[in-house]
C-alpha positions in Angstrom: 31.6 38.5 -42.1 31.1 35.2 -44.4 27.5 35.0 -46.6 26.9 31.6 -48.0 24.7 32.3 -51.0 22.6 29.7 -52.7 22.6 30.3 -56.4 19.4 29.6 -58.9 18.8 31.1 -62.0 15.2 31.8 -63.3 15.3 31.2 -67.4 13.0 33.3 -69.3 11.7 33.2 -72.7 14.6 33.2 -75.3 17.2 32.3 -73.2 17.1 35.5 -71.4 18.8 34.9 -68.0 17.2 36.8 -64.7 19.5 37.3 -61.5 17.3 35.4 -58.4 17.6 37.1 -55.1 20.2 35.2 -54.2 22.4 35.8 -57.3 21.9 39.4 -57.0 22.6 39.6 -53.2 26.0 37.9 -54.2 26.4 40.5 -57.2 25.8 43.2 -54.3 29.2 42.0 -52.5 31.1 41.8 -55.4 29.9 45.5 -56.0 30.5 46.4 -52.3 34.5 47.2 -52.6 35.1 44.2 -50.1 37.7 41.7 -50.4 35.8 38.7 -51.7 36.0 34.9 -52.0 33.5 33.6 -54.6 33.7 29.8 -54.2 31.5 26.6 -54.5 31.6 23.4 -56.4 31.9 22.7 -60.3 29.1 23.7 -62.3 27.6 26.3 -59.6 27.7 29.2 -61.6 31.1 31.2 -60.4 32.3 32.1 -63.9 28.7 33.4 -64.8 28.5 35.8 -61.9 32.1 37.3 -62.7 31.2 37.8 -65.9 28.1 39.4 -65.0 30.2 41.7 -62.7 32.6 42.5 -65.2 30.1 44.1 -67.7 30.0 46.9 -64.6 33.6 47.6 -64.3 36.7 48.7 -66.3 38.9 45.5 -66.7 41.5 47.9 -66.5 41.3 48.8 -63.0 40.0 45.5 -62.2 41.8 42.9 -64.6 41.5 39.2 -64.4 44.3 37.0 -63.6 44.5 33.4 -64.5 46.4 30.7 -62.5 48.1 29.3 -65.7 49.3 30.4 -69.2 46.5 28.0 -71.0 43.8 29.7 -68.9 45.1 33.6 -69.2 44.8 32.7 -73.3 41.2 31.6 -73.0 40.0 34.3 -70.5 41.6 36.8 -72.7 43.6 38.2 -69.4 47.2 37.7 -67.8 48.6 34.9 -65.7 48.9 35.9 -61.7 52.5 35.2 -61.9 53.1 37.7 -64.8 51.1 40.6 -63.3 53.1 40.2 -60.1 56.1 40.0 -62.0 57.1 36.6 -60.3 58.3 34.6 -63.0 59.1 31.3 -62.2 60.0 32.1 -58.7 63.5 30.7 -59.0 65.3 31.0 -56.0 62.6 30.8 -53.5 60.2 33.8 -52.0 63.2 36.2 -51.0 65.0 36.0 -54.2 61.7 36.6 -56.1 60.7 39.6 -53.9 64.2 41.0 -54.0 64.1 41.0 -58.1 61.0 42.2 -58.5 60.8 45.0 -56.0 63.4 46.4 -58.3 61.0 46.7 -61.1 59.6 50.2 -61.5 57.1 49.1 -63.9 55.6 46.6 -61.7 55.4 48.9 -58.7 53.5 51.5 -60.8 51.1 49.0 -62.2 50.4 47.8 -58.9 50.1 51.3 -57.3 47.2 52.4 -59.8 44.5 49.6 -60.1 41.9 49.4 -58.0 42.0 45.4 -57.3 42.4 42.3 -59.2 40.1 39.0 -59.8 42.3 35.6 -59.3 40.3 33.1 -61.1 41.2 29.3 -60.0 42.6 30.6 -57.2 43.0 26.7 -56.0 46.1 26.8 -58.8 47.9 29.5 -57.2 50.5 28.6 -54.1 50.2 30.4 -50.8 54.3 31.3 -51.3 53.1 33.1 -54.7 50.4 35.1 -52.9 52.5 35.8 -50.2 55.2 37.2 -52.3 52.4 39.2 -54.2 50.9 41.2 -51.1 54.3 41.9 -50.2 54.9 43.5 -53.5 51.5 45.3 -53.5 51.9 46.5 -49.8 55.5 48.2 -51.2 54.2 49.5 -54.2 51.4 51.3 -52.4 53.7 52.4 -49.4 51.1 50.8 -47.1 51.1 47.9 -44.6 47.4 47.3 -45.0 46.4 43.8 -46.5 47.5 44.0 -50.1 48.4 47.8 -49.5 44.5 48.8 -49.6 44.3 46.9 -53.3 41.0 44.8 -53.7 41.2 41.1 -54.1 38.4 39.0 -55.4 39.4 35.4 -55.4 37.5 32.7 -57.4 37.6 28.9 -57.1 37.1 25.7 -55.8 39.6 24.1 -53.6 38.1 20.9 -53.6 39.1 20.9 -57.7 42.8 21.2 -58.9 45.6 21.9 -56.2 48.7 24.1 -57.1 51.6 22.9 -59.0 54.9 23.2 -56.9 58.4 22.1 -57.4 58.5 20.2 -54.2 55.4 18.3 -54.7 53.9 19.5 -51.2 50.7 21.3 -51.9 50.8 24.7 -50.9 47.4 25.6 -50.8 47.1 29.6 -50.5 44.6 29.5 -47.5 47.3 28.2 -45.5 49.1 31.4 -45.7 48.9 33.9 -43.2 48.1 36.4 -46.1 44.9 34.5 -46.7 43.1 35.1 -43.3 45.1 38.8 -43.0 43.1 39.7 -46.7 39.6 39.4 -44.7 37.6 37.7 -47.2 34.0 37.8 -47.4 32.9 34.7 -48.6 30.1 33.9 -51.0 29.4 30.2 -51.3 27.3 29.2 -54.5 25.3 25.8 -53.6 22.9 25.5 -56.4 24.5 23.4 -59.2 23.4 24.8 -62.6 24.8 21.9 -64.6 23.0 18.7 -63.0 19.3 18.5 -62.1 19.5 15.0 -60.9 19.6 14.7 -57.1 21.2 11.3 -56.7 23.8 12.6 -59.2 24.1 15.8 -57.1 24.5 13.8 -53.9 27.1 11.6 -55.4 29.2 14.8 -56.4 28.8 15.9 -53.2 30.4 13.0 -51.6 33.0 12.3 -54.2 34.0 16.5 -53.4 34.7 15.5 -49.9 36.8 12.4 -50.9 33.9 9.8 -49.7 33.3 6.4 -51.2 29.9 6.2 -49.5 27.6 3.3 -50.4 25.7 5.1 -52.9 28.9 6.3 -54.3 29.7 2.9 -54.7 26.8 1.8 -56.1 26.3 4.4 -58.4 29.8 4.2 -59.9 29.4 0.3 -60.3 26.2 1.0 -61.8 27.8 2.8 -65.0 30.7 0.5 -65.5 31.0 -0.9 -68.7 33.0 -2.6 -71.3 34.8 0.4 -73.5 33.1 1.0 -76.6 35.4 2.0 -79.1 33.0 3.4 -81.3 30.8 5.4 -78.8 30.8 9.0 -79.2 31.4 10.1 -76.1 34.6 12.1 -74.9 37.1 10.3 -73.2 38.8 11.7 -70.1 42.6 10.8 -69.8 44.6 11.9 -66.5 47.5 11.9 -68.8 48.0 13.7 -72.3 50.0 11.2 -74.2 47.0 8.9 -73.9 44.5 11.7 -74.9 46.5 12.3 -78.0 47.0 8.6 -78.9 43.1 8.0 -78.9 42.4 10.8 -80.9 45.0 9.8 -83.5 43.4 6.5 -83.7 39.8 7.6 -84.3 41.0 10.1 -86.9 42.5 7.3 -88.9 39.7 5.5 -89.0 37.6 7.9 -91.3 38.3 7.4 -94.7 38.2 10.9 -95.8 41.1 13.2 -96.8 43.0 14.6 -93.9 42.8 18.6 -93.8 45.6 20.6 -92.3 45.1 23.9 -91.0 47.9 26.0 -90.1 47.7 28.2 -86.8 49.1 31.7 -88.0 51.0 33.5 -85.5 51.4 37.0 -85.0 54.2 38.9 -82.6 57.7 38.7 -81.5 59.5 35.1 -81.9 59.9 34.9 -78.3 56.2 35.6 -77.3 55.0 33.6 -80.2 57.2 30.4 -78.6 55.3 31.1 -75.2 52.1 31.3 -77.2 52.6 27.8 -78.9 52.9 26.2 -75.6 50.0 27.9 -73.8 47.3 28.2 -76.6 44.6 25.7 -76.5 44.8 25.3 -80.4 47.9 23.1 -82.1 50.4 24.3 -84.5 48.5 22.5 -87.3 44.7 21.3 -86.9 44.3 18.4 -88.5 40.5 17.5 -89.4 38.4 15.2 -91.7 34.9 15.5 -92.7 32.8 13.4 -90.3 35.4 13.9 -87.7 34.1 14.6 -84.1 34.9 18.1 -82.5 34.9 20.3 -79.4 34.2 24.1 -79.1 37.2 25.3 -76.9 35.8 28.4 -76.0 32.2 30.2 -75.2 30.5 32.0 -78.1 29.2 35.5 -77.7 26.2 34.9 -79.8 25.5 31.5 -77.6 25.8 29.1 -80.4 28.0 26.9 -78.3 29.9 26.9 -75.1 33.4 25.9 -74.0 32.6 21.8 -74.4 30.0 21.7 -77.1 30.6 18.8 -79.3 29.3 18.0 -82.8 30.1 16.5 -86.2 32.4 18.5 -89.3 30.2 18.6 -91.9 32.2 21.1 -94.4 35.7 22.5 -93.9 36.5 25.5 -96.1 39.4 28.1 -95.7 37.4 30.5 -94.0 34.8 28.4 -91.9 34.1 25.0 -90.5 30.4 23.8 -90.6 29.9 21.6 -87.5 26.3 19.8 -86.7 26.0 20.1 -83.2 24.9 17.0 -81.2 21.2 17.0 -80.9 21.1 20.7 -82.3 21.6 22.8 -85.3 24.5 23.2 -87.7 26.4 26.1 -87.0 29.6 28.0 -88.7 32.6 28.0 -86.9 34.9 31.1 -87.8 38.6 32.0 -87.0 39.3 33.0 -83.6 42.2 35.2 -81.9 43.9 33.7 -79.0 46.3 36.2 -77.7 49.1 36.5 -75.1 49.1 39.4 -73.1 52.0 40.6 -70.9 51.8 42.1 -67.4 50.5 45.5 -68.5 47.8 43.9 -70.8 49.5 44.7 -74.2 49.3 41.9 -76.6 52.4 40.1 -77.4 51.1 37.8 -79.9 48.3 36.3 -81.2 47.3 33.0 -82.9 44.7 32.9 -85.3 42.7 29.1 -85.9 39.2 27.7 -85.5 38.3 27.3 -81.9 38.0 23.6 -82.5 39.6 20.5 -81.5 38.9 16.9 -81.6 36.4 15.5 -79.4 37.6 12.1 -78.9 39.8 12.5 -76.0 41.2 15.0 -73.7 42.8 14.9 -70.5 40.8 16.0 -67.0 42.8 19.0 -66.3 41.8 20.3 -70.1 38.5 19.6 -69.5 38.0 21.8 -66.5 35.2 24.3 -67.3 33.8 22.4 -70.0 30.3 21.0 -69.8 29.8 17.5 -71.7 27.0 15.2 -72.3 28.4 12.2 -72.7 32.1 10.8 -71.2 34.2 7.8 -70.8 37.0 7.4 -67.8 38.8 5.3 -66.2 38.8 6.1 -62.5 41.4 3.6 -61.4 44.9 5.0 -61.1 44.3 8.7 -60.1 46.7 10.2 -58.0 45.7 14.0 -57.4 43.1 15.2 -55.3 40.0 16.5 -57.2 40.7 14.2 -60.1 38.0 12.2 -60.0 35.5 15.3 -58.8 36.5 17.1 -61.9 36.1 14.5 -64.2 32.5 13.5 -63.2 31.4 16.9 -62.8 31.7 17.6 -66.3 28.5 15.9 -66.9 25.1 17.4 -67.2 23.4 14.1 -66.6 24.2 10.7 -65.1 23.1 9.1 -67.9 26.1 10.4 -70.0 28.8 8.6 -67.5 30.3 5.2 -69.0 33.0 4.4 -66.4 35.9 1.6 -67.5 37.0 1.4 -64.0 37.1 3.1 -60.7 38.9 2.7 -57.3 38.3 4.0 -54.0 41.7 5.1 -54.0 41.3 7.5 -56.5 38.3 9.5 -54.5 41.1 12.0 -53.2 40.6 15.1 -51.2 43.6 17.0 -49.2 41.9 17.2 -45.5 43.3 20.6 -45.2 40.6 21.5 -47.9 37.8 19.7 -45.8 39.1 21.7 -42.8 39.1 25.0 -44.3 35.5 24.7 -45.5 34.3 23.2 -42.3 36.3 26.2 -40.8 34.4 28.7 -43.3 30.9 27.2 -42.4 31.4 27.4 -38.6 32.4 30.8 -39.1 29.5 31.8 -41.0 26.9 29.9 -38.5 28.7 32.0 -35.7 28.4 35.4 -37.7 24.7 34.9 -38.3 23.5 34.4 -34.4 
């Protein structure tokens, strides 16, 4: 049975969020104990709904697993590969299963949890999903799908694809394990980020890989010569270009550089891993007046991941930031932790949750919300690249395109076919 849910939020006074009837239906399905695939386009509220659900459950019984180390650090969780003992899958599926199946702690862990929530499922390769299920069946002594363990998969296959050594896109929905899992599908169709109908239509077309007349007209209308002084964030497909632009803009500010070392705790080996996966650098370099972006959601809701502003004061224990079109807030240092497969903190990094906001990569922008961005969509090569970049925006007025090409609007045909089949199955079950 597939349930397609239109998600909408009713806003009450003082920013209190009240679930609509559609959201309540989706939340009830998450509470049902069934295997669930929670999907929808960028900005549709997938993460919001999961956060609401996680308030009701024990994270030890239903841990959240991330697709990458960087995402795990931001989530405060573990990676899919570490939780299931897959490592880098050296030697292929058979060798990986043989190694992992000898790990007593792994098998014990898999036999005890109620289930797992897999975030950004689109970036998990099919082979990894297959090995994980086989290990779970072995650990639980059952041939049921996942040995009877519950799976909640969250993500959008129209966004960033899995990374594999072969370069072939090993979508996990193409693996037999996906169908065997018996997912009930929740499709969140209401975009919480964007209210502009034309922009929503354009994003819909780009998500489906379509360079329609309205897409071409829309993108052409937003073509502009690059204004080096405009405060909007630049999105680059490659990391080196983002770093160079940030360094250039910081050098233009006639203020003294302030360098803040990130403080690390833990074993040498785990600190080394954390240095590669934490969103903060080894040394945060800033100046008064520089533009910054917050890297995480604030529990007090003073900012969200992607909120930008200007640094107004820098002290050892605090940085004051004047938010764009908002109030001045105090940012304190945060802890970014690396957990082992058991959920134990093996290393932590203490640093301000800030980064220079002049530029970032399209990959790192996933999950962020921006008011202004500059981007060149001329030479993209990956499915979902253009869609992820454009869907960061709240409003089309903040879009500044340096260039674009129809060849950069890419979607894997298998993704389109997957979602079409989901829709057909839904229509049949609704009759």
